[in-house]
KEFILUM-521333 format. One record per residue (C-alpha): residue number from 1; residue in three letters; x, y, z. Coordinates in Angstrom, 2 decimals, padded with zeros to 5 digits, always signed. Each point is the difference from the previous one (the first is absolute). Layout:
+-------+---------+---------+---------+---------+
! romar ! mardren !       X !       Y !       Z !
+-------+---------+---------+---------+---------+
!   NUM !     ALA !       X !       Y !       Z !
...
+-------+---------+---------+---------+---------+
***
This chain:
+-------+---------+---------+---------+---------+
! romar ! mardren !       X !       Y !       Z !
+-------+---------+---------+---------+---------+
!     1 !     MET ! -056.31 ! +089.24 ! +033.45 !
!     2 !     ARG ! -003.59 ! +000.36 ! -001.23 !
!     3 !     THR ! +000.15 ! +003.77 ! +000.48 !
!     4 !     THR ! +003.18 ! +000.25 ! -002.07 !
!     5 !     ARG ! -001.46 ! -002.14 ! -002.76 !
!     6 !     TRP ! -003.21 ! +002.08 ! -000.07 !
!     7 !     GLN ! +002.03 ! +003.22 ! -000.13 !
!     8 !     ARG ! +001.95 ! -001.36 ! -002.96 !
!     9 !     TRP ! -003.08 ! -001.06 ! -001.94 !
!    10 !     SER ! -001.97 ! +003.11 ! +000.90 !
!    11 !     GLY ! +002.85 ! +002.15 ! -001.31 !
!    12 !     LEU ! +000.00 ! -001.90 ! -003.29 !
!    13 !     LEU ! -003.79 ! +000.32 ! -000.14 !
!    14 !     PHE ! +000.15 ! +003.77 ! +000.37 !
!    15 !     ILE ! +002.63 ! +000.43 ! -002.73 !
!    16 !     ALA ! -001.64 ! -002.54 ! -002.32 !
!    17 !     PRO ! -002.03 ! +002.59 ! -002.00 !
!    18 !     TRP ! +003.13 ! +002.05 ! -000.71 !
!    19 !     LEU ! +002.09 ! -003.12 ! -000.69 !
!    20 !     ILE ! -002.52 ! -001.44 ! -002.45 !
!    21 !     THR ! -000.34 ! +003.35 ! -001.75 !
!    22 !     PHE ! +003.78 ! +000.36 ! -000.23 !
!    23 !     LEU ! +000.50 ! -003.49 ! -001.41 !
!    24 !     TRP ! -002.87 ! +000.24 ! -002.49 !
!    25 !     PHE ! +000.28 ! +003.59 ! -001.21 !
!    26 !     THR ! +003.69 ! +000.86 ! +000.49 !
!    27 !     LEU ! +002.39 ! -002.94 ! +000.25 !
!    28 !     GLY ! -001.96 ! -002.19 ! -002.41 !
!    29 !     PRO ! -000.13 ! +002.52 ! -002.88 !
!    30 !     PHE ! +003.64 ! +000.93 ! +000.75 !
!    31 !     ILE ! +001.16 ! -003.58 ! -000.56 !
!    32 !     ALA ! -002.37 ! -000.51 ! -002.93 !
!    33 !     SER ! +001.36 ! +003.08 ! -001.78 !
!    34 !     ILE ! +003.52 ! -001.44 ! +000.15 !
!    35 !     PHE ! -001.19 ! -003.14 ! -001.77 !
!    36 !     LEU ! -002.17 ! +001.88 ! -002.51 !
!    37 !     SER ! +002.90 ! +002.28 ! -000.99 !
!    38 !     PHE ! +001.63 ! -003.07 ! -001.61 !
!    39 !     THR ! -003.14 ! -001.01 ! -001.88 !
!    40 !     ASN ! -002.29 ! +001.04 ! -002.79 !
!    41 !     TYR ! -003.38 ! +000.46 ! +001.71 !
!    42 !     ARG ! -003.04 ! +001.84 ! -001.40 !
!    43 !     PHE ! -002.72 ! -000.87 ! +002.55 !
!    44 !     ILE ! -001.37 ! -002.74 ! -002.26 !
!    45 !     GLY ! +001.50 ! -003.45 ! +000.34 !
!    46 !     LEU ! +003.04 ! -001.02 ! +002.01 !
!    47 !     PRO ! +003.27 ! +001.94 ! +000.15 !
!    48 !     THR ! +002.63 ! -001.13 ! -002.48 !
!    49 !     TRP ! +003.59 ! -000.07 ! +001.26 !
!    50 !     ILE ! +002.29 ! +002.13 ! -002.19 !
!    51 !     GLY ! +002.93 ! +000.59 ! +002.33 !
!    52 !     LEU ! +001.73 ! +003.39 ! -000.27 !
!    53 !     ASP ! -001.73 ! +001.00 ! -003.24 !
!    54 !     ASN ! -002.13 ! +002.67 ! +001.69 !
!    55 !     TYR ! +003.06 ! +001.66 ! +001.52 !
!    56 !     VAL ! +001.97 ! -000.17 ! -003.24 !
!    57 !     ARG ! -002.93 ! +001.55 ! -001.85 !
!    58 !     LEU ! -000.22 ! +002.82 ! +002.54 !
!    59 !     PHE ! +003.50 ! +001.28 ! -000.68 !
!    60 !     THR ! +000.34 ! -000.88 ! -003.68 !
!    61 !     ASP ! -003.41 ! +000.25 ! -001.62 !
!    62 !     ASP ! -002.23 ! +002.33 ! +002.02 !
!    63 !     ALA ! +000.53 ! +003.66 ! -000.83 !
!    64 !     LYS ! -002.89 ! +001.03 ! +002.24 !
!    65 !     PHE ! +001.63 ! -001.63 ! +003.01 !
!    66 !     ILE ! +003.26 ! +001.87 ! -000.59 !
!    67 !     ARG ! -001.96 ! +003.22 ! -000.52 !
!    68 !     SER ! -001.91 ! -000.58 ! +003.24 !
!    69 !     ILE ! +003.28 ! -000.47 ! +001.89 !
!    70 !     ILE ! +001.40 ! +003.26 ! -001.41 !
!    71 !     ASN ! -003.23 ! +001.88 ! +000.78 !
!    72 !     THR ! -000.07 ! -001.29 ! +003.57 !
!    73 !     LEU ! +003.67 ! +000.91 ! +000.51 !
!    74 !     TYR ! -000.71 ! +003.51 ! -001.29 !
!    75 !     TYR ! -002.97 ! +000.36 ! +002.34 !
!    76 !     THR ! +001.99 ! -001.31 ! +002.97 !
!    77 !     ALA ! +003.00 ! +002.25 ! -000.67 !
!    78 !     VAL ! -002.15 ! +003.14 ! +000.07 !
!    79 !     HIS ! -002.83 ! -000.92 ! +002.35 !
!    80 !     VAL ! +002.03 ! -001.37 ! +002.93 !
!    81 !     PRO ! +002.40 ! +002.93 ! +000.59 !
!    82 !     GLY ! -002.74 ! +002.49 ! -000.91 !
!    83 !     ILE ! -002.57 ! -001.21 ! +002.50 !
!    84 !     MET ! +002.60 ! -000.52 ! +002.73 !
!    85 !     ILE ! +001.37 ! +003.53 ! -000.32 !
!    86 !     MET ! -003.48 ! +001.54 ! -000.15 !
!    87 !     ALA ! -001.22 ! -002.03 ! +002.97 !
!    88 !     PHE ! +003.11 ! +000.95 ! +001.98 !
!    89 !     PHE ! -000.53 ! +003.74 ! -000.37 !
!    90 !     VAL ! -003.76 ! -000.26 ! +000.53 !
!    91 !     ALA ! +000.68 ! -001.93 ! +003.23 !
!    92 !     ILE ! +002.38 ! +002.73 ! +001.16 !
!    93 !     LEU ! -002.65 ! +002.66 ! -000.66 !
!    94 !     LEU ! -002.71 ! -002.02 ! +001.76 !
!    95 !     ASN ! +002.29 ! -000.54 ! +002.98 !
!    96 !     GLN ! -000.07 ! +003.71 ! +000.77 !
!    97 !     LYS ! -002.24 ! +001.07 ! +002.87 !
!    98 !     VAL ! -002.58 ! +002.16 ! -001.76 !
!    99 !     LYS ! -003.69 ! +000.57 ! +000.49 !
!   100 !     GLY ! -002.13 ! -002.58 ! -001.80 !
!   101 !     GLN ! +002.84 ! -002.55 ! -000.20 !
!   102 !     PRO ! -002.31 ! -003.09 ! +000.16 !
!   103 !     ILE ! -002.08 ! +001.35 ! -002.88 !
!   104 !     TYR ! +003.06 ! +000.48 ! -002.21 !
!   105 !     ARG ! +001.27 ! -003.49 ! +000.81 !
!   106 !     THR ! -003.37 ! -001.53 ! -000.80 !
!   107 !     ALA ! -000.22 ! +001.90 ! -003.28 !
!   108 !     PHE ! +003.37 ! -001.32 ! -001.19 !
!   109 !     TYR ! -000.65 ! -003.57 ! +001.15 !
!   110 !     LEU ! -003.58 ! -000.32 ! -001.29 !
!   111 !     PRO ! +000.91 ! -000.63 ! -003.68 !
!   112 !     SER ! +001.99 ! -003.07 ! +001.05 !
!   113 !     VAL ! -003.11 ! -001.77 ! +001.26 !
!   114 !     THR ! -002.17 ! +000.95 ! -002.97 !
!   115 !     ALA ! -001.00 ! -002.88 ! -002.26 !
!   116 !     GLY ! +002.49 ! -000.45 ! -002.85 !
!   117 !     VAL ! -002.68 ! -000.14 ! -002.71 !
!   118 !     ALA ! -001.67 ! +003.18 ! +001.27 !
!   119 !     THR ! +003.35 ! +001.78 ! +000.05 !
!   120 !     ALA ! +000.73 ! -001.19 ! -003.54 !
!   121 !     TYR ! -003.26 ! +001.40 ! -001.37 !
!   122 !     LEU ! +000.61 ! +003.27 ! +001.84 !
!   123 !     TRP ! +003.40 ! +000.37 ! -001.66 !
!   124 !     ILE ! -001.47 ! -000.82 ! -003.41 !
!   125 !     LEU ! -002.12 ! +003.14 ! +000.40 !
!   126 !     LEU ! +002.90 ! +002.06 ! +001.31 !
!   127 !     LEU ! +002.31 ! -000.98 ! -002.88 !
!   128 !     GLN ! -002.44 ! +000.65 ! -002.83 !
!   129 !     PRO ! +001.19 ! +002.58 ! -002.62 !
!   130 !     ASN ! -002.31 ! +002.55 ! +001.64 !
!   131 !     GLY ! +000.39 ! -001.43 ! +003.52 !
!   132 !     LEU ! +001.13 ! +001.82 ! +003.11 !
!   133 !     VAL ! +003.67 ! -000.96 ! -000.45 !
!   134 !     ASN ! +000.23 ! +001.60 ! -003.45 !
!   135 !     GLN ! -002.08 ! +002.96 ! +001.16 !
!   136 !     PHE ! +002.48 ! +000.59 ! +002.80 !
!   137 !     LEU ! +002.92 ! -000.29 ! -002.41 !
!   138 !     GLY ! -001.75 ! +002.51 ! -002.27 !
!   139 !     LEU ! -000.01 ! +002.54 ! +002.82 !
!   140 !     VAL ! +003.81 ! +000.04 ! -000.08 !
!   141 !     GLY ! +000.20 ! +000.07 ! -003.79 !
!   142 !     ILE ! +000.59 ! -003.72 ! -000.61 !
!   143 !     ASP ! -002.00 ! -001.83 ! -002.65 !
!   144 !     GLY ! -000.83 ! -003.30 ! +001.69 !
!   145 !     PRO ! +000.43 ! -003.25 ! -001.98 !
!   146 !     ASN ! -002.54 ! -002.72 ! -000.71 !
!   147 !     TRP ! +001.11 ! -001.98 ! +003.01 !
!   148 !     LEU ! -001.84 ! -003.27 ! -000.50 !
!   149 !     THR ! +000.10 ! -000.28 ! -003.80 !
!   150 !     SER ! +003.68 ! +000.77 ! -000.49 !
!   151 !     SER ! +002.59 ! -002.75 ! +000.18 !
!   152 !     THR ! +002.43 ! +002.62 ! +001.30 !
!   153 !     TRP ! -002.17 ! +001.37 ! +002.81 !
!   154 !     ALA ! -002.08 ! -003.01 ! +001.06 !
!   155 !     MET ! +002.69 ! -001.38 ! +002.33 !
!   156 !     PRO ! +000.74 ! +003.40 ! +001.60 !
!   157 !     ALA ! -003.77 ! +000.30 ! +000.53 !
!   158 !     LEU ! -000.09 ! -003.27 ! +001.95 !
!   159 !     ILE ! +003.05 ! +001.03 ! +002.00 !
!   160 !     LEU ! -001.65 ! +003.34 ! +000.81 !
!   161 !     MET ! -003.09 ! -001.89 ! +001.06 !
!   162 !     SER ! +002.06 ! -002.28 ! +002.25 !
!   163 !     PHE ! +001.19 ! +002.96 ! +002.07 !
!   164 !     TRP ! -003.62 ! +000.45 ! +001.09 !
!   165 !     GLY ! +000.45 ! -002.97 ! +002.34 !
!   166 !     LEU ! +002.96 ! +001.24 ! +002.03 !
!   167 !     GLY ! -002.01 ! -000.16 ! +003.23 !
!   168 !     THR ! +001.21 ! -003.40 ! +001.21 !
!   169 !     THR ! +003.67 ! +000.89 ! -000.50 !
!   170 !     MET ! -000.64 ! +003.38 ! +001.61 !
!   171 !     ILE ! -001.51 ! -001.64 ! +003.10 !
!   172 !     ILE ! +003.07 ! -002.23 ! +000.42 !
!   173 !     TYR ! +002.31 ! +002.99 ! -000.28 !
!   174 !     LEU ! -002.14 ! +002.01 ! +002.40 !
!   175 !     ALA ! +000.23 ! -002.76 ! +002.59 !
!   176 !     ALA ! +003.78 ! -000.15 ! -000.49 !
!   177 !     LEU ! +000.32 ! +003.77 ! +000.39 !
!   178 !     GLN ! -001.85 ! -000.09 ! +003.29 !
!   179 !     GLY ! +002.39 ! -002.66 ! +001.26 !
!   180 !     ILE ! +003.13 ! +002.13 ! -000.45 !
!   181 !     PRO ! +001.33 ! +001.15 ! +003.41 !
!   182 !     GLN ! -000.23 ! +003.77 ! +000.34 !
!   183 !     HIS ! +003.33 ! +000.19 ! +001.85 !
!   184 !     LEU ! +001.76 ! -000.80 ! -003.30 !
!   185 !     TYR ! -001.43 ! +003.17 ! -001.55 !
!   186 !     GLU ! +000.92 ! +001.96 ! +003.12 !
!   187 !     ALA ! +003.57 ! -001.28 ! -000.16 !
!   188 !     ALA ! +000.17 ! +000.90 ! -003.71 !
!   189 !     SER ! -001.24 ! +003.52 ! +000.80 !
!   190 !     VAL ! +002.73 ! +000.40 ! +002.63 !
!   191 !     ASP ! +002.54 ! -000.95 ! -002.65 !
!   192 !     GLY ! -001.38 ! +002.71 ! -002.27 !
!   193 !     ALA ! -001.84 ! -002.23 ! -002.49 !
!   194 !     GLY ! -002.72 ! +001.61 ! -002.09 !
!   195 !     VAL ! -003.21 ! -001.49 ! -001.33 !
!   196 !     ILE ! +001.66 ! -001.72 ! -002.99 !
!   197 !     ARG ! +002.82 ! -001.49 ! +002.05 !
!   198 !     LYS ! -002.44 ! -001.25 ! +002.64 !
!   199 !     MET ! -002.03 ! -001.70 ! -002.68 !
!   200 !     TRP ! +003.01 ! -001.57 ! -001.70 !
!   201 !     HIS ! +001.96 ! -001.04 ! +003.09 !
!   202 !     VAL ! -002.83 ! -000.76 ! +002.46 !
!   203 !     THR ! -003.36 ! -000.51 ! -001.69 !
!   204 !     VAL ! +001.08 ! -002.09 ! -003.00 !
!   205 !     PRO ! +002.36 ! -002.37 ! +001.91 !
!   206 !     MET ! -002.59 ! -000.63 ! +002.71 !
!   207 !     MET ! -002.66 ! -000.70 ! -002.62 !
!   208 !     THR ! +002.04 ! -002.46 ! -002.07 !
!   209 !     PRO ! -001.91 ! -003.06 ! +001.36 !
!   210 !     ALA ! -003.28 ! +001.56 ! -001.16 !
!   211 !     ILE ! +001.54 ! +001.04 ! -003.32 !
!   212 !     PHE ! +001.29 ! -003.54 ! -000.52 !
!   213 !     LEU ! -003.40 ! -001.50 ! +000.81 !
!   214 !     THR ! -001.86 ! +002.28 ! -002.40 !
!   215 !     ALA ! +002.58 ! -000.58 ! -002.74 !
!   216 !     VAL ! -000.54 ! -003.76 ! +000.22 !
!   217 !     LEU ! -003.79 ! +000.34 ! +000.04 !
!   218 !     GLN ! -000.11 ! +002.56 ! -002.81 !
!   219 !     ILE ! +002.23 ! -002.03 ! -002.33 !
!   220 !     ILE ! -002.10 ! -003.12 ! +000.61 !
!   221 !     GLY ! -003.17 ! +002.02 ! -000.61 !
!   222 !     SER ! +001.41 ! +001.56 ! -003.17 !
!   223 !     TRP ! +000.49 ! -003.43 ! -001.55 !
!   224 !     GLN ! -003.62 ! -000.83 ! +000.78 !
!   225 !     VAL ! -001.73 ! +002.95 ! -001.67 !
!   226 !     PHE ! -003.21 ! -001.22 ! -001.56 !
!   227 !     THR ! -003.21 ! +001.92 ! +000.74 !
!   228 !     GLN ! +001.18 ! +003.37 ! -001.28 !
!   229 !     ALA ! +001.34 ! -001.40 ! -003.25 !
!   230 !     LEU ! -003.10 ! -002.11 ! -000.64 !
!   231 !     ILE ! -002.59 ! +002.68 ! +000.75 !
!   232 !     VAL ! +001.72 ! +003.17 ! -001.20 !
!   233 !     THR ! +001.93 ! -001.07 ! -003.11 !
!   234 !     ASN ! -000.57 ! -003.77 ! -000.39 !
!   235 !     GLY ! +003.72 ! -000.33 ! -000.74 !
!   236 !     GLY ! -000.05 ! +002.48 ! -002.87 !
!   237 !     PRO ! +000.55 ! +001.94 ! -002.05 !
!   238 !     ARG ! +002.26 ! -002.36 ! -001.98 !
!   239 !     ASP ! +000.91 ! -001.98 ! +003.15 !
!   240 !     SER ! +001.64 ! +003.04 ! +001.58 !
!   241 !     THR ! -001.64 ! -000.81 ! +003.35 !
!   242 !     LEU ! +000.03 ! -003.79 ! -000.27 !
!   243 !     PHE ! +001.25 ! -001.10 ! +003.42 !
!   244 !     ILE ! +001.16 ! -003.53 ! +000.70 !
!   245 !     LEU ! -002.98 ! -000.77 ! +002.23 !
!   246 !     LEU ! -002.42 ! +001.21 ! -002.67 !
!   247 !     HIS ! +001.78 ! -002.18 ! -002.56 !
!   248 !     LEU ! -000.31 ! -002.94 ! +002.39 !
!   249 !     TYR ! -003.74 ! +000.65 ! +000.44 !
!   250 !     ARG ! -000.64 ! +000.21 ! -003.73 !
!   251 !     THR ! +002.00 ! -003.15 ! -000.68 !
!   252 !     GLY ! -001.82 ! -002.03 ! +002.61 !
!   253 !     PHE ! -003.56 ! +001.34 ! -000.01 !
!   254 !     GLU ! -000.44 ! +001.39 ! -003.51 !
!   255 !     TYR ! +002.12 ! -002.40 ! -002.07 !
!   256 !     PHE ! -000.47 ! -002.93 ! +002.43 !
!   257 !     GLN ! +003.68 ! -000.97 ! -000.06 !
!   258 !     MET ! +000.23 ! -000.87 ! +003.68 !
!   259 !     GLY ! +003.27 ! -001.89 ! -000.28 !
!   260 !     TYR ! +001.69 ! +002.92 ! -001.70 !
!   261 !     ALA ! -001.58 ! +002.45 ! +002.47 !
!   262 !     SER ! +001.40 ! -002.07 ! +002.88 !
!   263 !     ALA ! +003.47 ! +000.31 ! -001.52 !
!   264 !     ILE ! -000.42 ! +003.79 ! -000.14 !
!   265 !     ALA ! -001.11 ! -000.03 ! +003.64 !
!   266 !     TRP ! +003.13 ! -001.87 ! +001.07 !
!   267 !     VAL ! +002.27 ! +002.31 ! -001.95 !
!   268 !     LEU ! -001.71 ! +002.91 ! +001.75 !
!   269 !     PHE ! +000.53 ! -001.73 ! +003.35 !
!   270 !     VAL ! +003.72 ! -000.46 ! -000.71 !
!   271 !     ILE ! +000.38 ! +003.65 ! -001.08 !
!   272 !     ILE ! -001.64 ! +001.28 ! +003.19 !
!   273 !     LEU ! +002.07 ! -002.44 ! +002.08 !
!   274 !     ILE ! +003.23 ! +001.21 ! -001.60 !
!   275 !     PHE ! -000.84 ! +003.66 ! +000.67 !
!   276 !     THR ! -000.89 ! -000.81 ! +003.61 !
!   277 !     ILE ! +003.18 ! -001.99 ! +000.60 !
!   278 !     ILE ! +002.11 ! +002.81 ! -001.44 !
!   279 !     GLN ! -001.71 ! +002.53 ! +002.26 !
!   280 !     PHE ! +000.54 ! -002.12 ! +003.10 !
!   281 !     GLY ! +003.60 ! -000.60 ! -001.08 !
!   282 !     ILE ! +000.90 ! +003.69 ! -000.20 !
!   283 !     ALA ! -002.21 ! +001.06 ! +002.94 !
!   284 !     ARG ! +002.75 ! -000.63 ! +002.55 !
!   285 !     ARG ! +002.09 ! +002.67 ! -001.69 !
!   286 !     TRP ! -002.45 ! +002.87 ! +000.48 !
!   287 !     VAL ! -002.85 ! -001.02 ! +002.34 !
!   288 !     TYR ! +000.56 ! +001.04 ! +003.61 !
!   289 !     TYR ! -001.85 ! -001.77 ! +002.82 !
!   290 !     GLU ! +000.21 ! +001.74 ! +003.34 !
!   291 !     GLY ! +001.86 ! -002.14 ! +002.50 !
!   292 !     SER ! +001.69 ! -002.07 ! -002.71 !
!   293 !     THR ! +003.79 ! -000.07 ! -000.29 !
!   294 !     GLU ! -000.09 ! -000.90 ! -003.72 !
!   295 !     ARG ! -001.15 ! +001.92 ! -003.08 !
+-------+---------+---------+---------+---------+
***
């Protein structure tokens, strides 16, 4: 009896640091943000209850919020399929048995673990009017644009920059490729399938769990873009790279409208939740899990 009681209390004692941290820094602010989203709070004084006014203002009287939603949708629509397709083909190339394979894999993965601020400053140099990107375009007869000062090209510049971090997605695909049974390729060869048919009828179906996972993670990440927009363009020019998370940051920590910022945060949460639910809802139609009788 005493041993059981000690085991119970010792277990609670060991998890106490994590539990306290979770309650104080995660669950507490989570609950507080719900309350603050219905108030007018500017750090000074007590929050004033205003009901749904913050949410009504978001959709009826905040042009920057609507612009940030459109910008983030644009980024997501191009970035997600782009990085997934690029990572897929890079993973296929790195799955080949060639000399120096570990070096190539490291080289492609290394940018993913580089500090975001350092990467941002690197790309600022690369995308200058006389930077390496425009110099390369000049070699093929293309007059490169002013990437970071043009409202037309600033968003494509950030999307181009985002492809630099394909390493994490590539690693997931590489692991999935190595898990595909070789006898499936052998059977496809016996049936006369070529490289394209093997990829389409064997590789892609067997990798659908990994593709689904990366799609969910990439869409969530796309709605949380912040560092690149803040450091490289600061939301400009003319709000062309104003993402929803950057708008939230400015509202809360530059304009000190914490109640309104909390409302933006909860709208962002709902948007991400909706996208995730939709993905899980349609996953059964195209994701194949080996050993499962359902799709």
